[in-house]
C-alpha positions, 0 to 999 in steps of 0.5 A: 710232680707239679709242674710250677717246682721243675726250676733250672736249678732243681732239673740240674742237681737231679742229672748231676744226681743221676749221673754220680749215681750211675756212673759213680765219684770221678776220682774213686772211679780214676783210683781203679784206671790202673787196675782196669788199663792192665786187665785191658793191656792182658786182653789184647787191647792195643789202646792209649789212656788220656785224662781231662777235667771238665774244664780241660774237654769243654774247652777242647770243645769249643775249640772245635766247635769255633774250628768248624766255624771259622772254616766254613766262614774261609770257604766264603772267603770270611774272617772272624774278629776276636769279639766276632770269636767270643761271640760265637761261642756265647750264643752256641754254647746259650742254643748246646746247653742241654747238650753240655749239661747231659755231659757233665760240661753245662757250667761255665770255665772258670775264668783262670785268663788261658785261654783255649788250650794248645796242642802241647797241652793234649796229651794223646 
């Protein structure tokens, strides 16, 4: 492959294609969930299944990242304004874009103005 043709879009397309080839289509995989649950329970496993969209996972991840930053600043008796929080998350996403893309979370969140998910939105 000629290096000048390795664009970010091409690399991301290859990652997406490979992930789909290896792990399959998430919507199709979800249809196997009831049988998987049955087999695991018969084998004596105690578990709970939670399903989330990639947007929900990314929102929760960003909440955790922000909570950790706030806790570290709290130890220094410092706080963050709303603008500081948004800027911190933007910078964190930019710095960790490769990691997010690897995990299938590299696309921006849909602008649904719902803000971060609360604990009442989570199913545990």
